[in-house]
VOGU-3710 file (C-alpha; in Angstrom, 3 decimals, decimal comma):
1> xxxxxxxxxx> 103,310/145,388/100,484  104,125/147,615/103,622  101,984/148,311/106,538  102,833/151,613/108,089  104,863/154,702/107,494  107,918/155,436/109,605  109,531/158,952/109,565  112,104/160,178/110,666  113,602/163,381/112,601  114,807/166,071/111,032
11> xxxxxxxxxx> 118,201/165,677/109,417  118,338/161,751/110,818  118,391/160,215/107,482  121,847/161,305/106,004  123,571/158,279/107,481  120,917/156,592/105,185  121,219/158,620/102,326  124,902/157,844/102,384  124,320/154,077/101,804  123,536/153,034/105,531
21> xxxxxxxxxx> 120,769/150,209/106,101  120,229/150,907/109,811  117,398/152,972/111,498  117,698/153,194/115,044  115,369/153,930/117,462  115,910/157,692/118,227  116,361/158,067/114,348  112,705/157,338/114,170  110,104/160,732/114,914  107,148/157,631/114,895
31> xxxxxxxxxx> 105,223/155,155/113,265  101,672/155,398/111,816  100,072/152,632/111,057  99,531/149,027/112,339  102,611/147,799/112,311  103,978/144,367/114,484  107,457/142,956/114,853  108,753/142,073/111,589  106,321/143,789/109,244  107,548/145,638/106,540
41> xxxxxxxxxx> 107,857/149,718/106,690  108,107/151,883/104,391  110,991/154,982/105,429  110,098/158,845/105,193  112,262/161,817/105,953  110,729/164,585/107,721  109,992/166,927/104,687  108,295/163,315/102,959  110,887/162,386/100,775  110,472/158,207/100,248
51> xxxxxxxxxx> 113,418/156,270/101,817  113,097/152,961/101,669  111,133/150,160/102,823  112,503/147,819/105,482  111,794/145,322/108,372  110,519/146,343/111,339  111,265/145,601/115,249  110,290/147,939/117,834  112,216/145,396/120,772  115,517/145,949/118,861
61> xxxxxxxxxx> 117,886/149,292/119,086  118,191/148,907/115,803  114,584/149,797/114,639  113,946/149,285/110,937  116,482/147,558/108,556  116,485/148,793/105,078  115,456/145,690/102,034  114,938/148,038/99,369  115,311/151,398/98,096  112,186/151,544/96,240
71> xxxxxxxxxx> 108,800/150,284/97,313  108,889/146,994/95,830  107,153/143,682/96,973  108,922/141,988/99,703  107,743/138,579/98,777  109,083/135,221/97,781  109,855/136,626/94,735  112,056/139,235/96,354  114,011/136,822/97,950  114,438/134,674/95,392
81> xxxxxxxxxx> 116,028/137,354/92,811  118,251/138,788/95,740  119,801/134,947/96,613  119,746/134,524/92,774  122,380/138,120/92,724  124,243/136,928/95,718  125,122/133,549/93,781  126,158/135,139/90,460  128,595/137,178/92,546  130,241/134,589/94,059
91> xxxxxxxxxx> 130,518/132,669/90,602  132,530/135,956/89,110  134,890/135,705/91,695  135,060/132,050/92,860  133,886/129,502/89,822  135,249/126,827/91,450  134,862/127,048/94,660  132,533/124,458/96,123  132,547/126,008/100,280  131,317/129,773/100,224
101> xxxxxxxxxx> 128,968/132,603/101,973  126,387/132,251/99,953  124,223/135,324/101,618  126,843/137,676/103,723  123,501/140,024/105,475  123,586/143,780/104,637  126,625/142,581/101,938  124,051/141,095/99,997  121,593/143,931/100,771  119,604/141,195/102,816
111> xxxxxxxxxx> 120,135/142,087/106,381  120,374/139,915/109,117  120,863/136,715/106,924  123,545/134,522/106,252  123,726/131,348/104,352  127,052/129,082/103,854  126,777/126,257/101,313  129,404/123,485/102,415  129,332/121,339/98,943  125,652/120,204/99,589
121> xxxxxxxxxx> 124,446/121,631/102,359  123,034/124,858/103,455  123,743/126,330/106,673  121,958/129,376/107,893  121,432/131,790/110,561  118,394/134,160/110,631  120,223/136,500/113,393  117,079/139,082/113,250  113,316/138,949/113,648  112,565/140,549/110,470
131> xxxxxxxxxx> 114,245/137,623/108,862  112,949/135,277/111,570  109,063/135,834/110,408  110,403/134,632/107,141  111,951/131,343/107,606  110,185/129,152/105,932  110,091/131,746/102,616  113,893/132,198/102,620  113,940/128,292/102,865  111,831/127,620/99,987
141> xxxxxxxxxx> 113,529/130,736/97,778  116,754/128,920/99,001  116,040/125,324/97,871  114,752/126,517/94,377  118,087/128,452/93,846  120,384/126,639/94,945  118,846/122,654/94,713  120,643/121,332/97,917  121,045/118,140/100,026  120,088/120,070/103,317
151> xxxxxxxxxx> 119,230/123,150/104,956  120,678/123,278/108,584  119,732/126,239/110,869  122,459/127,932/113,328  120,644/130,646/114,525  122,741/130,147/118,102  123,989/133,507/118,423  124,395/135,280/121,360  123,105/139,044/119,416  119,248/137,616/118,571
161> xxxxxxxxxx> 118,600/138,029/122,045  118,738/141,990/121,064  116,373/141,092/118,458  113,997/139,539/121,176  114,729/136,337/120,468  116,355/132,872/121,445  118,694/130,884/120,102  117,693/127,418/118,160  119,355/124,944/115,921  117,929/122,368/113,892
171> xxxxxxxxxx> 117,447/120,289/110,578  115,206/122,981/108,569  115,059/120,643/105,257  116,375/117,601/103,601  118,506/115,275/105,030  121,637/116,191/106,818  124,894/113,933/105,901  126,371/112,257/108,887  128,872/114,585/110,620  131,473/115,475/110,623
181> xxxxxxxxxx> 131,442/115,704/106,705  134,369/116,646/104,322  134,912/120,139/102,448  137,092/121,053/99,671  139,080/124,762/99,774  141,618/125,304/97,917  142,803/121,671/96,586  142,618/120,859/100,382  139,987/118,464/102,477  138,986/119,686/105,673
191> xxxxxxxxxx> 136,393/117,787/108,466  133,692/120,061/109,491  130,978/119,753/112,061  127,866/122,357/110,431  125,868/121,342/114,133  128,712/121,898/116,942  131,809/123,742/114,695  132,187/127,526/115,069  130,766/130,120/113,757  128,577/127,627/110,848
201> xxxxxxxxxx> 131,720/124,632/111,347  134,132/126,603/109,240  135,552/130,119/109,209  135,135/130,746/105,626  136,537/134,518/105,370  140,168/133,399/105,560  140,293/131,343/102,118  141,340/134,015/100,214  144,116/135,037/102,813  145,211/131,527/102,928
211> xxxxxxxxxx> 145,916/131,240/98,741  148,120/134,368/99,353  150,672/132,256/101,281  151,544/130,747/98,095  154,496/133,281/97,354  155,690/133,218/101,247  156,724/129,356/102,300  158,394/127,630/99,603  160,842/125,816/101,279  160,015/127,165/105,013
221> xxxxxxxxxx> 159,558/126,440/108,401  156,106/127,789/109,087  154,295/128,538/112,338  150,544/128,801/112,768  149,050/130,330/115,630  145,783/130,137/116,733  145,531/127,383/114,325  141,939/125,558/115,207  141,668/123,417/112,493  144,963/123,727/111,075
231> xxxxxxxxxx> 143,754/125,885/107,842  146,967/128,367/107,530  149,343/125,624/107,925  148,107/122,831/105,459  147,814/125,565/103,389  151,535/126,467/103,696  152,202/122,540/102,853  150,251/122,345/100,063  152,544/125,147/98,382  155,372/123,965/99,401
241> xxxxxxxxxx> 156,575/124,680/102,856  158,560/122,065/104,008  157,531/122,009/108,101  154,638/123,688/109,908  154,229/123,717/114,019  150,418/124,847/114,116  149,015/126,278/118,115  145,795/126,769/119,844  144,478/126,404/123,383  142,323/124,236/122,616
251> xxxxxxxxxx> 142,419/120,245/122,801  139,694/119,340/120,454  140,895/122,068/117,706  144,351/121,236/118,275  142,532/116,972/117,896  141,211/118,469/114,404  143,796/120,063/112,668  145,709/117,046/113,141  142,892/114,958/112,064  142,886/117,332/108,616
261> xxxxxxxxxx> 146,715/116,660/108,297  146,036/113,369/107,789  142,911/113,661/105,595  145,269/115,440/103,025  148,617/113,073/103,365  150,947/115,564/105,557  151,038/113,899/108,577  155,034/114,000/109,381  155,247/117,194/108,223  152,667/119,216/110,411
271> xxxxxxxxxx> 153,075/119,099/114,302  150,152/120,539/116,044  150,798/121,570/119,991  147,511/122,282/122,440  149,618/125,475/124,370  148,445/129,141/125,491  149,507/130,786/122,486  151,706/134,239/124,100  153,189/131,512/126,713  154,843/129,354/123,734
281> xxxxxxxxxx> 155,656/132,375/121,504  157,714/133,569/124,792  159,162/130,041/125,212  160,252/129,991/121,127  162,269/133,590/121,563  163,783/132,441/124,800  165,073/128,990/123,294  165,901/131,007/120,043  163,742/128,887/117,724  162,608/130,679/114,318
291> xxxxxxxxxx> 160,205/130,524/111,473  160,467/131,826/107,832  156,475/132,493/107,944  154,595/133,269/111,322  150,689/133,571/110,710  148,789/135,376/113,689  145,048/134,463/113,367  143,550/135,347/117,267  139,770/135,232/118,198  138,515/138,596/118,323
301> xxxxxxxxxx> 140,245/140,375/120,811  137,666/143,242/120,716  134,569/141,997/121,028  133,177/145,901/121,942  133,840/149,946/122,185  134,374/148,781/125,826  137,088/146,284/125,075  139,294/148,291/122,957  141,891/149,467/125,330  142,684/145,340/126,450
311> xxxxxxxxxx> 142,220/144,642/123,030  144,780/146,580/121,657  147,101/145,568/124,729  146,482/142,307/123,784  147,687/142,405/119,705  150,126/144,370/120,295  151,659/141,874/122,532  150,831/138,820/120,529  152,658/140,851/117,183  155,612/141,743/119,179
321> xxxxxxxxxx> 155,650/137,678/120,089  155,301/136,856/116,377  157,584/139,298/115,169  160,596/137,938/117,001  160,401/134,890/116,391  160,695/135,531/112,294  163,860/135,099/110,559  165,674/137,554/109,313  163,772/137,636/105,795  161,046/136,120/106,463
331> xxxxxxxxxx> 157,337/136,932/106,578  154,598/137,920/109,018  150,679/137,307/108,303  149,049/138,484/111,182  145,199/139,807/111,180  142,243/141,089/113,578  138,706/139,986/112,817  137,411/142,727/115,203  134,972/145,258/113,667  135,784/147,480/116,730
341> xxxxxxxxxx> 140,081/147,147/116,092  139,541/150,060/112,923  142,685/148,670/109,803  144,770/152,315/110,793  144,606/150,839/114,272  145,651/147,968/113,844  148,633/148,867/111,069  149,778/151,402/113,568  149,831/148,494/116,533  151,798/146,441/114,602
351> xxxxxxxxxx> 154,584/148,834/113,745  155,312/149,619/117,715  155,415/145,908/118,141  158,160/146,117/115,865  159,739/148,879/116,744  159,792/147,885/120,549  161,375/144,043/118,812  163,677/146,165/117,206  162,681/144,672/113,611  161,802/146,635/110,692
361> xxxxxxxxxx> 158,640/145,621/108,092  158,343/145,657/104,899  154,643/145,760/104,041  153,666/143,363/100,976  150,015/144,138/101,265  147,099/145,002/103,018  144,159/142,437/103,017  140,701/141,953/104,093  137,770/139,132/103,949  137,442/136,492/100,843
371> xxxxxxxxxx> 135,340/138,004/98,153  132,100/135,811/99,271  131,751/138,526/102,396  131,713/141,496/100,122  131,918/145,054/102,040  128,428/147,385/101,495  129,832/150,776/101,081  128,025/153,186/102,953  127,960/149,586/106,045  131,253/149,579/107,648
381> xxxxxxxxxx> 130,000/146,826/109,815  130,651/144,705/106,742  134,376/145,600/106,812  135,977/143,609/109,965  138,782/141,376/108,915  141,869/143,322/108,753  145,156/141,384/107,341  148,641/142,267/106,599  151,361/140,680/105,051  154,919/141,920/106,214
391> xxx> 158,618/140,666/105,798  160,628/141,080/108,828  164,289/142,408/107,707
//
């Protein structure tokens, strides 16, 4: 049960009523009762209307994150039911998948909790104090719903500092298989390490965009820029590409991509190069080398609003360089994973890049993150991945 009431300032509940789950410190007029950091509190409007129940953290800029719109108990049964609902959503859209995001924070009405499944291993991130203090309860709920072989924590994210928490990693339950391990996605095998890999070990949000390469790449030469572990490149080969080239500035990523190519029997058709992506594309343009399809999947250039202008220049430049090396009639798949780069602005800068390159673009489709990263209407922060597919004329 809730231990206190948080009363919002007049008019400050509009965003909450529209579907958001966050209440900032500046939205709160007063807290009545003895609420310790992480405790559950009830929220009411200035007029006294009940608005929801969530966990409280006076140390964070986001004072309260809603867990429920009704006064239900936030207990073990609550987490079991929410995780079961999350599992049912994945089973609806990707019933054959053995690697997927099981819990996506606000998108699954569990703000501050991320859980990824890789075969029989669960990897959890407790991003907020409210979830961190309920770690043991959540681990037990995950065991009941998922019956994994192991649950590993990867709460090594800088955002925990804003919650007054230190970063932490380690085994939470079970026996972790030797790392690296192998996971399956779209009929391919990938080597991952859940203890040290980026994010929780792999970029699960692009799984459907990788599958969208199928009608684009039959018999094609494909360039995968910012290839990381070679996932787009190897999907292209699975869907009939004749040859792929991947480029990444990380020697570790390039070596992992090569191992993944060997794992899938594609070593001879795949070439991976350690290089700066911008420089590599400039050299391709200078020498006149062209590809039937180019994939651009850079890291987040805009990590905050303050970086927007420099990020925009970076995105425009990489798209300009990418467009220039696409054969006429070929395809460009271009992505941005930054929430601070709005979709309409990303689309606009791609068109500007095409104009500078003196190439016309035909829009094939607009895409986003995979369905195991559900977007909660009313919480725009849950929609972050943009992916456009163009034919370059």
